[in-house]
N, CA, C and O of each residue as an XYZ file, in Angstrom:
424
protein
N     191.826     -2.365    -85.751
C     192.254     -1.600    -86.544
C     191.867     -2.073    -87.920
O     191.651     -3.281    -88.019
N     191.767     -1.481    -88.778
C     191.096     -1.820    -90.248
C     192.366     -1.567    -91.288
O     192.971     -0.497    -91.369
N     192.656     -2.771    -92.078
C     193.823     -2.560    -92.919
C     194.859     -1.565    -92.618
O     195.011     -0.426    -93.059
N     195.764     -2.469    -91.487
C     197.044     -1.698    -90.973
C     197.758     -1.523    -92.261
O     198.157     -0.369    -92.417
N     198.016     -2.292    -93.171
C     198.738     -2.217    -94.393
C     198.181     -1.983    -95.330
O     197.748     -3.054    -95.755
N     197.776     -0.837    -96.246
C     196.800     -1.157    -97.403
C     197.558     -1.489    -98.243
O     196.971     -2.006    -99.194
N     199.512     -1.392    -98.438
C     199.496     -2.080    -99.111
C     200.048     -3.343    -99.765
O     200.401     -3.592   -100.918
N     199.994     -4.170    -98.456
C     200.351     -5.464    -98.130
C     199.805     -6.290    -99.279
O     200.531     -7.281    -99.200
N     199.168     -6.458   -100.066
C     199.022     -7.043   -101.099
C     199.698     -7.189   -102.540
O     199.464     -8.057   -103.381
N     200.685     -6.013   -102.619
C     201.787     -6.006   -103.663
C     201.396     -4.878   -104.992
O     202.183     -4.123   -105.563
N     200.067     -5.038   -105.224
C     199.496     -4.420   -106.209
C     198.587     -3.295   -105.636
O     197.567     -3.734   -105.104
N     198.734     -1.860   -105.625
C     197.661     -1.148   -105.775
C     197.316     -1.106   -104.446
O     198.254     -1.532   -103.773
N     196.288     -0.747   -103.718
C     195.898     -0.347   -102.486
C     194.977     -1.633   -101.935
O     194.553     -1.998   -103.032
N     194.432     -2.488   -101.059
C     193.628     -3.080   -100.636
C     192.111     -2.703   -100.921
O     191.179     -3.444   -101.235
N     192.151     -0.914   -100.655
C     190.814     -0.685   -100.763
C     190.253     -0.240   -101.784
O     189.207      0.406   -101.861
N     191.057     -0.636   -102.713
C     190.499     -0.617   -104.321
C     189.948     -1.684   -104.445
O     189.276     -1.646   -105.476
N     189.843     -2.876   -103.819
C     189.791     -4.060   -104.163
C     188.078     -4.289   -103.068
O     187.103     -4.977   -103.367
N     188.240     -3.626   -102.109
C     187.145     -4.033   -100.687
C     185.827     -4.580   -101.681
O     185.278     -5.576   -101.210
N     185.233     -4.063   -103.009
C     183.938     -4.455   -103.011
C     183.904     -6.269   -103.363
O     183.038     -7.139   -103.271
N     185.037     -6.242   -103.704
C     185.180     -7.773   -103.998
C     185.627     -8.937   -102.427
O     185.649    -10.158   -102.273
N     185.891     -7.871   -101.617
C     186.407     -8.775   -100.637
C     185.125     -7.970    -98.959
O     185.424     -7.331    -97.950
N     184.104     -8.363    -99.373
C     183.007     -7.455    -98.330
C     183.231     -8.245    -96.989
O     183.019     -7.781    -95.868
N     183.622     -9.318    -97.229
C     183.503    -10.480    -95.878
C     184.924     -9.961    -95.178
O     185.134    -10.263    -94.003
N     185.478     -9.511    -95.606
C     187.128     -9.030    -95.231
C     187.092     -8.329    -93.888
O     186.831     -7.126    -93.853
N     187.335     -8.998    -92.800
C     187.223     -7.781    -91.588
C     188.497     -6.867    -91.598
O     188.551     -5.639    -91.529
N     189.623     -7.889    -91.713
C     191.045     -7.259    -91.066
C     192.187     -7.724    -91.779
O     192.154     -8.837    -92.304
N     193.281     -6.934    -91.861
C     194.563     -7.330    -92.360
C     195.477     -6.566    -91.674
O     195.656     -5.358    -91.828
N     196.358     -7.691    -90.504
C     197.392     -7.232    -90.251
C     198.768     -7.379    -90.025
O     199.387     -7.756    -89.030
N     199.130     -7.010    -91.139
C     201.134     -7.058    -91.004
C     202.003     -6.203    -90.216
O     202.180     -4.985    -90.179
N     202.621     -7.457    -89.435
C     203.546     -7.020    -88.539
C     204.752     -7.715    -88.226
O     205.153     -8.438    -89.139
N     205.383     -7.698    -87.274
C     206.359     -8.457    -87.562
C     206.494     -9.810    -87.289
O     207.519    -10.446    -87.532
N     205.143    -10.426    -86.619
C     205.127    -11.795    -86.163
C     204.666    -12.411    -87.735
O     204.815    -13.574    -88.110
N     204.228    -11.582    -88.308
C     203.391    -12.259    -90.010
C     202.183    -11.559    -90.181
O     201.925    -10.431    -89.761
N     201.382    -12.398    -90.903
C     200.253    -11.574    -91.345
C     198.907    -12.422    -90.917
O     198.955    -13.640    -91.089
N     198.090    -12.027    -90.544
C     196.824    -12.246    -89.926
C     195.625    -11.684    -91.036
O     195.817    -10.637    -91.654
N     194.847    -12.187    -91.151
C     193.954    -11.893    -92.153
C     192.792    -12.624    -91.509
O     192.717    -13.829    -91.270
N     191.611    -11.368    -91.196
C     190.742    -11.940    -90.548
C     189.321    -11.975    -91.606
O     189.394    -11.175    -92.538
N     188.102    -12.790    -91.544
C     186.876    -12.622    -92.263
C     185.943    -12.933    -91.530
O     185.949    -13.947    -90.832
N     184.788    -11.907    -91.597
C     183.686    -12.184    -90.787
C     182.169    -13.035    -91.761
O     181.159    -12.690    -92.375
N     182.923    -14.339    -91.343
C     181.387    -15.360    -91.959
C     180.483    -16.233    -90.912
O     180.504    -17.407    -90.540
N     179.889    -15.388    -90.695
C     178.906    -15.368    -89.917
C     177.900    -16.132    -90.011
O     177.482    -15.732    -91.098
N     177.119    -17.006    -89.672
C     176.185    -17.681    -89.968
C     176.523    -18.906    -90.827
O     175.632    -19.507    -91.426
N     178.018    -19.337    -90.897
C     178.449    -20.000    -91.412
C     179.221    -21.287    -90.578
O     180.022    -21.089    -89.664
N     178.846    -22.564    -91.044
C     179.303    -23.892    -90.057
C     180.895    -23.647    -90.255
O     181.377    -22.544    -90.512
N     181.303    -24.307    -90.168
C     182.947    -24.804    -89.458
C     183.038    -25.790    -90.663
O     183.996    -25.605    -91.413
N     182.250    -26.733    -90.941
C     182.278    -27.978    -91.858
C     182.017    -27.282    -92.923
O     182.317    -27.982    -93.890
N     181.486    -25.942    -93.367
C     181.339    -25.485    -94.815
C     182.566    -24.448    -95.173
O     182.403    -23.599    -96.049
N     183.915    -24.575    -94.382
C     184.686    -23.289    -94.884
C     185.929    -24.370    -95.016
O     186.138    -25.392    -94.363
N     186.694    -23.762    -96.123
C     187.563    -24.202    -97.033
C     188.853    -23.277    -97.024
O     188.589    -22.259    -97.664
N     190.074    -23.257    -96.564
C     191.160    -22.072    -96.814
C     192.512    -22.798    -97.499
O     193.302    -23.285    -96.689
N     192.765    -22.885    -98.599
C     193.519    -23.345    -99.828
C     194.639    -22.278   -100.259
O     194.386    -21.075   -100.323
N     195.842    -22.798   -100.536
C     196.710    -21.671   -100.972
C     197.430    -22.241   -102.505
O     197.901    -23.373   -102.612
N     197.410    -21.326   -103.525
C     197.740    -22.109   -104.587
C     198.635    -20.749   -105.125
O     198.249    -19.581   -105.164
N     199.889    -21.278   -105.505
C     200.897    -20.013   -106.153
C     200.863    -18.528   -105.153
O     200.692    -18.688   -103.945
N     200.958    -17.713   -105.467
C     200.137    -16.311   -104.543
C     199.082    -15.944   -104.497
O     198.871    -14.733   -104.563
N     197.836    -17.030   -104.342
C     196.934    -16.971   -104.152
C     196.119    -17.478   -102.318
O     196.300    -18.655   -102.005
N     195.682    -16.992   -101.760
C     194.804    -17.387   -100.647
C     193.919    -17.470   -100.868
O     193.475    -16.381   -101.233
N     192.837    -18.641   -100.900
C     191.261    -18.757   -101.361
C     190.752    -19.363   -100.270
O     191.122    -20.506   -100.000
N     189.884    -18.737    -99.523
C     188.979    -19.123    -98.630
C     187.443    -19.691    -99.370
O     186.879    -18.672    -99.768
N     186.867    -20.517    -99.585
C     185.521    -20.668    -99.901
C     184.501    -21.140    -98.662
O     184.693    -21.939    -97.746
N     183.896    -20.714    -98.841
C     182.386    -20.912    -97.308
C     181.242    -20.770    -98.385
O     181.046    -19.952    -99.284
N     180.572    -21.874    -97.947
C     178.835    -21.999    -98.854
C     179.536    -22.084   -100.406
O     180.469    -22.737   -100.876
N     178.764    -21.264   -100.846
C     178.769    -21.297   -102.059
C     179.355    -20.157   -102.827
O     179.047    -19.961   -104.003
N     180.375    -19.246   -102.033
C     181.249    -18.468   -102.124
C     182.853    -18.397   -101.697
O     183.342    -18.975   -100.727
N     183.530    -17.590   -102.604
C     184.643    -18.075   -102.815
C     185.396    -16.527   -102.698
O     185.164    -15.645   -103.525
N     186.157    -16.377   -101.758
C     186.977    -15.034   -101.680
C     189.136    -15.388   -102.127
O     189.892    -16.054   -101.419
N     189.433    -14.812   -103.187
C     190.475    -15.045   -103.144
C     191.874    -13.881   -103.506
O     192.045    -13.367   -104.612
N     192.639    -13.681   -102.458
C     193.638    -12.796   -102.446
C     194.693    -12.989   -102.279
O     195.229    -13.791   -101.514
N     195.329    -11.920   -103.325
C     196.797    -12.026   -103.189
C     197.788    -11.721   -101.842
O     197.531    -10.954   -100.914
N     199.007    -12.564   -102.024
C     199.848    -12.980   -100.861
C     200.812    -13.693   -101.353
O     200.720    -14.785   -101.914
N     202.183    -12.774   -101.040
C     203.789    -13.288   -101.481
C     203.929    -13.905   -100.448
O     204.312    -13.418    -99.384
N     203.491    -15.584   -100.745
C     203.675    -16.436   -100.032
C     205.538    -16.762    -99.204
O     205.907    -17.268    -98.144
N     206.211    -16.180   -100.325
C     207.737    -16.293    -99.757
C     207.781    -15.225    -98.701
O     208.969    -15.256    -98.381
N     207.282    -14.416    -98.058
C     207.926    -13.862    -97.032
C     207.490    -14.519    -95.655
O     207.843    -14.006    -94.593
N     206.546    -15.913    -95.711
C     205.800    -16.338    -94.620
C     205.703    -17.774    -94.686
O     205.291    -18.426    -95.645
N     206.238    -18.335    -93.264
C     206.111    -19.678    -92.829
C     205.261    -20.709    -93.116
O     205.027    -21.444    -92.157
N     204.666    -21.015    -94.274
C     203.517    -21.714    -94.525
C     203.605    -22.964    -94.087
O     202.568    -23.589    -93.865
N     205.144    -23.673    -93.844
C     204.628    -25.059    -92.724
C     203.837    -24.752    -91.486
O     203.030    -25.564    -91.033
N     204.075    -23.535    -90.915
C     203.402    -23.089    -89.538
C     202.189    -22.198    -89.804
O     201.673    -21.536    -88.903
N     201.783    -22.197    -90.966
C     200.634    -21.130    -90.762
C     199.255    -22.326    -90.156
O     199.335    -23.551    -90.070
N     197.991    -21.367    -89.793
C     197.272    -21.928    -89.184
C     195.736    -21.603    -89.339
O     195.821    -20.600    -90.048
N     194.442    -21.793    -89.142
C     193.437    -20.711    -89.471
C     192.526    -21.267    -87.885
O     192.615    -22.407    -87.429
N     191.845    -20.344    -87.385
C     191.056    -20.442    -86.825
C     189.508    -19.886    -86.796
O     189.157    -18.800    -87.256
N     188.560    -20.959    -86.090
C     187.046    -20.426    -86.664
C     186.318    -20.416    -85.419
O     186.211    -21.480    -84.809
N     185.727    -19.204    -84.889
C     185.442    -18.847    -83.865
C     184.242    -17.626    -83.811
O     184.381    -16.605    -84.484
N     183.209    -17.815    -83.052
C     181.916    -16.844    -83.189
C     181.956    -15.979    -84.602
O     181.903    -14.750    -84.559
N     182.047    -16.643    -85.766
C     181.616    -16.098    -87.244
C     182.808    -15.735    -87.772
O     182.813    -15.641    -88.999
N     183.986    -15.464    -87.111
C     185.395    -14.878    -87.473
C     186.355    -16.196    -87.990
O     186.423    -17.307    -87.464
N     187.124    -15.656    -89.286
C     187.869    -16.890    -89.726
C     189.090    -16.160    -89.992
O     189.251    -15.402    -90.949
N     190.317    -16.545    -88.702
C     191.306    -15.966    -88.866
C     192.195    -16.721    -89.193
O     192.447    -17.720    -88.519
N     192.971    -16.358    -90.477
C     194.361    -16.933    -90.747
C     195.054    -16.722    -90.806
O     195.123    -15.618    -91.346
N     196.444    -17.330    -90.416
C     197.860    -16.737    -89.455
C     198.817    -17.793    -90.639
O     198.900    -18.987    -90.926
N     199.591    -16.120    -91.175
C     201.005    -16.930    -91.745
C     202.306    -16.387    -90.880
O     202.853    -15.357    -91.272
N     202.741    -16.980    -89.860
C     203.595    -16.406    -89.200
C     205.122    -15.905    -90.408
O     205.513    -16.673    -91.287
N     205.522    -15.017    -90.244
C     207.349    -14.600    -91.386
C     207.876    -15.191    -91.059
O     207.882    -15.483    -89.863
N     208.859    -15.873    -92.198
C     209.917    -16.937    -92.783
C     211.111    -16.360    -92.055
O     211.271    -15.202    -91.669
N     211.836    -17.299    -91.957
C     213.383    -16.893    -90.703
C     213.677    -16.076    -92.357
O     213.198    -16.173    -93.487
N     214.656    -15.333    -91.733
C     215.722    -14.801    -92.744
C     216.342    -16.088    -93.856
O     217.047    -16.982    -93.387
N     216.074    -16.063    -94.997
C     216.990    -17.260    -95.872
C     218.448    -16.747    -95.687
O     218.540    -15.533    -95.503
N     219.447    -17.369    -95.701
C     220.647    -16.883    -95.705
C     221.398    -17.785    -96.852
O     221.337    -18.995    -96.633
N     222.243    -17.307    -98.287
C     222.759    -17.954    -99.042
C     224.089    -17.761    -99.208
O     224.569    -16.659    -99.476
N     224.952    -19.122    -99.018
C     226.531    -18.418    -99.337
C     226.879    -18.413   -100.505
O     226.559    -19.433   -101.116
N     227.451    -17.608   -101.108
C     227.881    -17.318   -102.456
C     229.441    -17.893   -102.711
O     230.496    -17.472   -102.236
N     229.259    -18.728   -103.402
C     230.426    -19.234   -103.827
C     231.586    -18.271   -104.418
O     231.308    -17.465   -105.306
N     232.952    -18.388   -103.872
C     234.171    -17.471   -104.627
C     234.877    -18.048   -105.425
O     235.630    -18.973   -105.120
N     234.702    -17.479   -106.817
C     235.158    -18.202   -107.962
C     236.559    -17.289   -107.896
O     237.453    -17.468   -108.724
């Protein structure tokens, strides 16, 4: 399934940004979390880097860089992971547990 949730990034449709993300293969946002898969066939694992900064997921491979908006507050970044196999880079961001906050009564 290509683009399970096309409003995922928070600003318009991901389909509007497709020319910028030609290597983007799929985005799945389900009850487990967010899975973003990139087709990086021909790229060596040692030449790939995945980073986050503020609300940006940045994938660098060779001399190319792809940046994607993600609302990281919804995801458990401590348990995030990335795998590279058969030319596909899969970045997995598990959903964060609900945050509870006690409100002080005055």
